[in-house]
N, CA, C and O atoms as a GROMACS GRO file, in nm:
protein
  360
    1MET      N    1   1.460   0.282  -0.540
    1MET     CA    2   1.357   0.192  -0.493
    1MET      C    3   1.299   0.113  -0.609
    1MET      O    4   1.277   0.166  -0.718
    2GLU      N    5   1.275  -0.013  -0.584
    2GLU     CA    6   1.209  -0.095  -0.684
    2GLU      C    7   1.060  -0.065  -0.680
    2GLU      O    8   1.010  -0.011  -0.582
    3GLY      N    9   0.991  -0.100  -0.784
    3GLY     CA   10   0.846  -0.085  -0.785
    3GLY      C   11   0.801  -0.003  -0.903
    3GLY      O   12   0.881   0.039  -0.987
    4LYS      N   13   0.674   0.018  -0.909
    4LYS     CA   14   0.614   0.088  -1.021
    4LYS      C   15   0.564   0.223  -0.976
    4LYS      O   16   0.497   0.235  -0.872
    5SER      N   17   0.595   0.324  -1.052
    5SER     CA   18   0.541   0.456  -1.024
    5SER      C   19   0.413   0.466  -1.105
    5SER      O   20   0.416   0.455  -1.228
    6MET      N   21   0.303   0.488  -1.038
    6MET     CA   22   0.177   0.484  -1.112
    6MET      C   23   0.074   0.574  -1.050
    6MET      O   24   0.088   0.621  -0.937
    7SER      N   25  -0.028   0.598  -1.126
    7SER     CA   26  -0.138   0.682  -1.083
    7SER      C   27  -0.202   0.627  -0.956
    7SER      O   28  -0.204   0.507  -0.932
    8LEU      N   29  -0.254   0.718  -0.877
    8LEU     CA   30  -0.321   0.678  -0.754
    8LEU      C   31  -0.463   0.628  -0.780
    8LEU      O   32  -0.535   0.593  -0.686
    9ASP      N   33  -0.503   0.624  -0.906
    9ASP     CA   34  -0.639   0.583  -0.938
    9ASP      C   35  -0.673   0.444  -0.883
    9ASP      O   36  -0.786   0.421  -0.840
   10ILE      N   37  -0.578   0.354  -0.884
   10ILE     CA   38  -0.605   0.217  -0.837
   10ILE      C   39  -0.649   0.219  -0.691
   10ILE      O   40  -0.749   0.156  -0.656
   11ILE      N   41  -0.576   0.288  -0.606
   11ILE     CA   42  -0.610   0.290  -0.463
   11ILE      C   43  -0.735   0.374  -0.439
   11ILE      O   44  -0.816   0.342  -0.352
   12LYS      N   45  -0.753   0.481  -0.517
   12LYS     CA   46  -0.872   0.566  -0.502
   12LYS      C   47  -0.998   0.490  -0.537
   12LYS      O   48  -1.101   0.504  -0.472
   13GLU      N   49  -0.990   0.408  -0.642
   13GLU     CA   50  -1.108   0.338  -0.692
   13GLU      C   51  -1.131   0.202  -0.627
   13GLU      O   52  -1.232   0.137  -0.654
   14ALA      N   53  -1.039   0.159  -0.543
   14ALA     CA   54  -1.053   0.028  -0.479
   14ALA      C   55  -1.178   0.024  -0.391
   14ALA      O   56  -1.204   0.116  -0.314
   15LYS      N   57  -1.254  -0.083  -0.405
   15LYS     CA   58  -1.374  -0.098  -0.322
   15LYS      C   59  -1.335  -0.125  -0.177
   15LYS      O   60  -1.400  -0.076  -0.084
   16LYS      N   61  -1.230  -0.202  -0.159
   16LYS     CA   62  -1.180  -0.232  -0.024
   16LYS      C   63  -1.030  -0.213  -0.022
   16LYS      O   64  -0.960  -0.249  -0.117
   17ARG      N   65  -0.982  -0.157   0.087
   17ARG     CA   66  -0.838  -0.132   0.099
   17ARG      C   67  -0.795  -0.144   0.244
   17ARG      O   68  -0.876  -0.139   0.336
   18THR      N   69  -0.665  -0.160   0.261
   18THR     CA   70  -0.607  -0.153   0.394
   18THR      C   71  -0.537  -0.018   0.404
   18THR      O   72  -0.489   0.036   0.305
   19ILE      N   73  -0.533   0.034   0.525
   19ILE     CA   74  -0.464   0.160   0.547
   19ILE      C   75  -0.374   0.143   0.668
   19ILE      O   76  -0.419   0.104   0.776
   20GLY      N   77  -0.247   0.173   0.649
   20GLY     CA   78  -0.152   0.163   0.759
   20GLY      C   79  -0.070   0.036   0.752
   20GLY      O   80  -0.104  -0.060   0.683
   21THR      N   81   0.039   0.038   0.826
   21THR     CA   82   0.135  -0.072   0.824
   21THR      C   83   0.077  -0.201   0.880
   21THR      O   84   0.090  -0.306   0.817
   22LYS      N   85   0.012  -0.195   0.996
   22LYS     CA   86  -0.039  -0.317   1.060
   22LYS      C   87  -0.144  -0.386   0.974
   22LYS      O   88  -0.134  -0.507   0.949
   23GLN      N   89  -0.244  -0.311   0.929
   23GLN     CA   90  -0.350  -0.369   0.846
   23GLN      C   91  -0.294  -0.429   0.718
   23GLN      O   92  -0.332  -0.539   0.678
   24THR      N   93  -0.204  -0.356   0.655
   24THR     CA   94  -0.150  -0.401   0.527
   24THR      C   95  -0.063  -0.524   0.544
   24THR      O   96  -0.069  -0.617   0.463
   25LYS      N   97   0.017  -0.526   0.649
   25LYS     CA   98   0.104  -0.642   0.674
   25LYS      C   99   0.019  -0.767   0.702
   25LYS      O  100   0.049  -0.876   0.652
   26LYS      N  101  -0.086  -0.753   0.781
   26LYS     CA  102  -0.175  -0.866   0.811
   26LYS      C  103  -0.242  -0.918   0.684
   26LYS      O  104  -0.251  -1.039   0.663
   27ALA      N  105  -0.288  -0.826   0.600
   27ALA     CA  106  -0.353  -0.866   0.475
   27ALA      C  107  -0.255  -0.937   0.382
   27ALA      O  108  -0.292  -1.031   0.312
   28LEU      N  109  -0.130  -0.891   0.380
   28LEU     CA  110  -0.027  -0.957   0.300
   28LEU      C  111  -0.008  -1.101   0.348
   28LEU      O  112   0.000  -1.194   0.267
   29GLU      N  113   0.000  -1.118   0.480
   29GLU     CA  114   0.020  -1.251   0.538
   29GLU      C  115  -0.096  -1.344   0.505
   29GLU      O  116  -0.076  -1.465   0.490
   30LYS      N  117  -0.216  -1.289   0.495
   30LYS     CA  118  -0.334  -1.369   0.461
   30LYS      C  119  -0.347  -1.394   0.311
   30LYS      O  120  -0.427  -1.478   0.268
   31GLY      N  121  -0.268  -1.321   0.231
   31GLY     CA  122  -0.272  -1.339   0.086
   31GLY      C  123  -0.394  -1.278   0.019
   31GLY      O  124  -0.441  -1.329  -0.082
   32VAL      N  125  -0.445  -1.168   0.075
   32VAL     CA  126  -0.567  -1.108   0.020
   32VAL      C  127  -0.545  -0.972  -0.047
   32VAL      O  128  -0.641  -0.899  -0.070
   33LEU      N  129  -0.420  -0.938  -0.078
   33LEU     CA  130  -0.392  -0.810  -0.144
   33LEU      C  131  -0.357  -0.831  -0.291
   33LEU      O  132  -0.297  -0.932  -0.329
   34THR      N  133  -0.395  -0.733  -0.372
   34THR     CA  134  -0.355  -0.735  -0.513
   34THR      C  135  -0.246  -0.633  -0.541
   34THR      O  136  -0.183  -0.636  -0.647
   35GLY      N  137  -0.222  -0.543  -0.447
   35GLY     CA  138  -0.118  -0.442  -0.464
   35GLY      C  139  -0.092  -0.368  -0.335
   35GLY      O  140  -0.181  -0.356  -0.250
   36VAL      N  141   0.029  -0.318  -0.321
   36VAL     CA  142   0.069  -0.240  -0.203
   36VAL      C  143   0.119  -0.104  -0.250
   36VAL      O  144   0.195  -0.095  -0.346
   37PHE      N  145   0.074   0.000  -0.181
   37PHE     CA  146   0.117   0.137  -0.210
   37PHE      C  147   0.202   0.187  -0.095
   37PHE      O  148   0.162   0.176   0.021
   38ILE      N  149   0.319   0.241  -0.127
   38ILE     CA  150   0.413   0.289  -0.026
   38ILE      C  151   0.452   0.432  -0.057
   38ILE      O  152   0.486   0.466  -0.170
   39ALA      N  153   0.446   0.516   0.047
   39ALA     CA  154   0.487   0.656   0.032
   39ALA      C  155   0.639   0.663   0.035
   39ALA      O  156   0.703   0.607   0.124
   40MET      N  157   0.697   0.732  -0.062
   40MET     CA  158   0.843   0.739  -0.073
   40MET      C  159   0.908   0.817   0.041
   40MET      O  160   1.027   0.800   0.067
   41ASP      N  161   0.831   0.902   0.109
   41ASP     CA  162   0.890   0.978   0.220
   41ASP      C  163   0.861   0.915   0.356
   41ASP      O  164   0.884   0.977   0.460
   42ALA      N  165   0.811   0.791   0.356
   42ALA     CA  166   0.783   0.721   0.482
   42ALA      C  167   0.912   0.673   0.546
   42ALA      O  168   1.014   0.655   0.478
   43GLU      N  169   0.906   0.651   0.677
   43GLU     CA  170   1.024   0.601   0.749
   43GLU      C  171   1.057   0.461   0.701
   43GLU      O  172   0.970   0.374   0.691
   44ARG      N  173   1.184   0.439   0.673
   44ARG     CA  174   1.233   0.310   0.623
   44ARG      C  175   1.196   0.194   0.715
   44ARG      O  176   1.157   0.087   0.668
   45ARG      N  177   1.208   0.215   0.846
   45ARG     CA  178   1.182   0.107   0.941
   45ARG      C  179   1.037   0.059   0.933
   45ARG      O  180   1.007  -0.056   0.966
   46LEU      N  181   0.946   0.147   0.890
   46LEU     CA  182   0.806   0.110   0.876
   46LEU      C  183   0.779   0.033   0.748
   46LEU      O  184   0.703  -0.064   0.746
   47ILE      N  185   0.842   0.077   0.640
   47ILE     CA  186   0.807   0.020   0.510
   47ILE      C  187   0.889  -0.103   0.470
   47ILE      O  188   0.844  -0.184   0.390
   48LYS      N  189   1.007  -0.115   0.526
   48LYS     CA  190   1.097  -0.223   0.486
   48LYS      C  191   1.035  -0.364   0.501
   48LYS      O  192   1.043  -0.443   0.407
   49PRO      N  193   0.974  -0.397   0.616
   49PRO     CA  194   0.916  -0.532   0.629
   49PRO      C  195   0.802  -0.558   0.531
   49PRO      O  196   0.787  -0.669   0.480
   50VAL      N  197   0.721  -0.456   0.505
   50VAL     CA  198   0.609  -0.472   0.412
   50VAL      C  199   0.661  -0.488   0.270
   50VAL      O  200   0.609  -0.570   0.194
   51MET      N  201   0.762  -0.410   0.233
   51MET     CA  202   0.822  -0.422   0.100
   51MET      C  203   0.878  -0.563   0.079
   51MET      O  204   0.858  -0.623  -0.026
   52ALA      N  205   0.946  -0.615   0.181
   52ALA     CA  206   1.006  -0.748   0.171
   52ALA      C  207   0.899  -0.855   0.156
   52ALA      O  208   0.912  -0.946   0.074
   53ALA      N  209   0.792  -0.846   0.236
   53ALA     CA  210   0.685  -0.944   0.230
   53ALA      C  211   0.614  -0.940   0.094
   53ALA      O  212   0.584  -1.045   0.037
   54ALA      N  213   0.589  -0.821   0.043
   54ALA     CA  214   0.523  -0.808  -0.087
   54ALA      C  215   0.609  -0.868  -0.197
   54ALA      O  216   0.559  -0.939  -0.285
   55LYS      N  217   0.737  -0.839  -0.193
   55LYS     CA  218   0.829  -0.892  -0.294
   55LYS      C  219   0.832  -1.045  -0.289
   55LYS      O  220   0.828  -1.112  -0.392
   56GLU      N  221   0.841  -1.099  -0.168
   56GLU     CA  222   0.846  -1.243  -0.149
   56GLU      C  223   0.720  -1.312  -0.202
   56GLU      O  224   0.726  -1.422  -0.257
   57LEU      N  225   0.605  -1.245  -0.186
   57LEU     CA  226   0.478  -1.302  -0.229
   57LEU      C  227   0.441  -1.267  -0.373
   57LEU      O  228   0.339  -1.313  -0.424
   58GLY      N  229   0.524  -1.186  -0.437
   58GLY     CA  230   0.497  -1.148  -0.575
   58GLY      C  231   0.384  -1.047  -0.591
   58GLY      O  232   0.322  -1.040  -0.697
   59ILE      N  233   0.358  -0.970  -0.487
   59ILE     CA  234   0.254  -0.867  -0.491
   59ILE      C  235   0.316  -0.738  -0.544
   59ILE      O  236   0.421  -0.696  -0.494
   60PRO      N  237   0.255  -0.675  -0.643
   60PRO     CA  238   0.311  -0.550  -0.697
   60PRO      C  239   0.318  -0.439  -0.592
   60PRO      O  240   0.228  -0.423  -0.510
   61VAL      N  241   0.427  -0.365  -0.595
   61VAL     CA  242   0.447  -0.252  -0.505
   61VAL      C  243   0.448  -0.125  -0.590
   61VAL      O  244   0.522  -0.116  -0.688
   62TYR      N  245   0.366  -0.029  -0.552
   62TYR     CA  246   0.356   0.099  -0.622
   62TYR      C  247   0.401   0.209  -0.527
   62TYR      O  248   0.373   0.205  -0.408
   63TYR      N  249   0.471   0.307  -0.580
   63TYR     CA  250   0.523   0.415  -0.497
   63TYR      C  251   0.447   0.544  -0.521
   63TYR      O  252   0.415   0.580  -0.635
   64VAL      N  253   0.420   0.613  -0.411
   64VAL     CA  254   0.351   0.741  -0.412
   64VAL      C  255   0.450   0.843  -0.356
   64VAL      O  256   0.528   0.810  -0.266
   65GLU      N  257   0.447   0.965  -0.407
   65GLU     CA  258   0.545   1.066  -0.367
   65GLU      C  259   0.550   1.092  -0.216
   65GLU      O  260   0.658   1.093  -0.157
   66THR      N  261   0.433   1.112  -0.154
   66THR     CA  262   0.434   1.151  -0.012
   66THR      C  263   0.326   1.077   0.067
   66THR      O  264   0.229   1.024   0.012
   67ILE      N  265   0.346   1.076   0.199
   67ILE     CA  266   0.247   1.017   0.289
   67ILE      C  267   0.117   1.098   0.286
   67ILE      O  268   0.009   1.043   0.304
   68LYS      N  269   0.129   1.225   0.263
   68LYS     CA  270   0.011   1.312   0.254
   68LYS      C  271  -0.074   1.273   0.132
   68LYS      O  272  -0.196   1.263   0.143
   69LYS      N  273  -0.010   1.252   0.017
   69LYS     CA  274  -0.083   1.214  -0.105
   69LYS      C  275  -0.147   1.076  -0.091
   69LYS      O  276  -0.258   1.054  -0.139
   70LEU      N  277  -0.077   0.985  -0.026
   70LEU     CA  278  -0.132   0.851  -0.008
   70LEU      C  279  -0.253   0.856   0.086
   70LEU      O  280  -0.353   0.789   0.061
   71GLY      N  281  -0.243   0.933   0.193
   71GLY     CA  282  -0.358   0.949   0.283
   71GLY      C  283  -0.478   1.007   0.211
   71GLY      O  284  -0.590   0.960   0.229
   72ALA      N  285  -0.455   1.109   0.130
   72ALA     CA  286  -0.564   1.171   0.054
   72ALA      C  287  -0.626   1.072  -0.046
   72ALA      O  288  -0.747   1.070  -0.063
   73ALA      N  289  -0.542   0.992  -0.110
   73ALA     CA  290  -0.592   0.894  -0.206
   73ALA      C  291  -0.678   0.788  -0.138
   73ALA      O  292  -0.769   0.732  -0.198
   74CYS      N  293  -0.649   0.762  -0.011
   74CYS     CA  294  -0.727   0.665   0.067
   74CYS      C  295  -0.850   0.728   0.131
   74CYS      O  296  -0.924   0.663   0.204
   75GLU      N  297  -0.870   0.856   0.101
   75GLU     CA  298  -0.985   0.931   0.151
   75GLU      C  299  -0.989   0.939   0.302
   75GLU      O  300  -1.095   0.927   0.364
   76ILE      N  301  -0.871   0.959   0.362
   76ILE     CA  302  -0.862   0.981   0.506
   76ILE      C  303  -0.798   1.117   0.529
   76ILE      O  304  -0.729   1.170   0.441
   77GLU      N  305  -0.819   1.172   0.646
   77GLU     CA  306  -0.770   1.306   0.674
   77GLU      C  307  -0.632   1.309   0.739
   77GLU      O  308  -0.584   1.415   0.780
   78VAL      N  309  -0.570   1.194   0.749
   78VAL     CA  310  -0.435   1.187   0.805
   78VAL      C  311  -0.341   1.126   0.702
   78VAL      O  312  -0.384   1.065   0.605
   79ASP      N  313  -0.213   1.142   0.725
   79ASP     CA  314  -0.113   1.085   0.637
   79ASP      C  315  -0.103   0.934   0.661
   79ASP      O  316  -0.133   0.887   0.770
   80THR      N  317  -0.061   0.861   0.559
   80THR     CA  318  -0.036   0.718   0.578
   80THR      C  319   0.085   0.676   0.495
   80THR      O  320   0.104   0.723   0.382
   81ALA      N  321   0.167   0.589   0.552
   81ALA     CA  322   0.288   0.544   0.486
   81ALA      C  323   0.261   0.430   0.389
   81ALA      O  324   0.327   0.417   0.286
   82ILE      N  325   0.162   0.347   0.423
   82ILE     CA  326   0.136   0.225   0.347
   82ILE      C  327  -0.014   0.201   0.334
   82ILE      O  328  -0.090   0.228   0.426
   83ALA      N  329  -0.054   0.151   0.218
   83ALA     CA  330  -0.193   0.110   0.196
   83ALA      C  331  -0.192  -0.008   0.100
   83ALA      O  332  -0.094  -0.030   0.028
   84GLY      N  333  -0.299  -0.083   0.101
   84GLY     CA  334  -0.308  -0.198   0.012
   84GLY      C  335  -0.445  -0.208  -0.051
   84GLY      O  336  -0.543  -0.160   0.005
   85VAL      N  337  -0.451  -0.272  -0.167
   85VAL     CA  338  -0.578  -0.298  -0.234
   85VAL      C  339  -0.614  -0.443  -0.209
   85VAL      O  340  -0.539  -0.535  -0.242
   86LEU      N  341  -0.732  -0.463  -0.150
   86LEU     CA  342  -0.779  -0.598  -0.120
   86LEU      C  343  -0.841  -0.662  -0.243
   86LEU      O  344  -0.903  -0.595  -0.326
   87LYS      N  345  -0.825  -0.794  -0.253
   87LYS     CA  346  -0.888  -0.869  -0.362
   87LYS      C  347  -1.039  -0.856  -0.348
   87LYS      O  348  -1.093  -0.854  -0.238
   88GLU      N  349  -1.105  -0.847  -0.462
   88GLU     CA  350  -1.251  -0.840  -0.460
   88GLU      C  351  -1.307  -0.980  -0.443
   88GLU      O  352  -1.261  -1.076  -0.506
   89GLU      N  353  -1.408  -0.990  -0.357
   89GLU     CA  354  -1.473  -1.120  -0.336
   89GLU      C  355  -1.563  -1.150  -0.454
   89GLU      O  356  -1.626  -1.062  -0.511
   90LYS      N  357  -1.568  -1.278  -0.490
   90LYS     CA  358  -1.649  -1.318  -0.606
   90LYS      C  359  -1.783  -1.370  -0.561
   90LYS      O  360  -1.865  -1.408  -0.645
   0.00000   0.00000   0.00000
């Protein structure tokens, strides 16, 4: 997989984030994300369109080991395959 393997600190410390495929894909289309986090054990059919859109738009993609770890980093009690960091408003 392409992308950067990195600490979850970015998503944990984000003031605003998207959680889940639908929210993240919509935010990508609007151009309001600074990064996308994808769980490596997520279903391919879920992550493939988001990966392609992020790559096309030049948005960095970061990989997290599991959906469980990504959910925990987003401070939710369920697993999540995809999350994004929203641009901060000025």
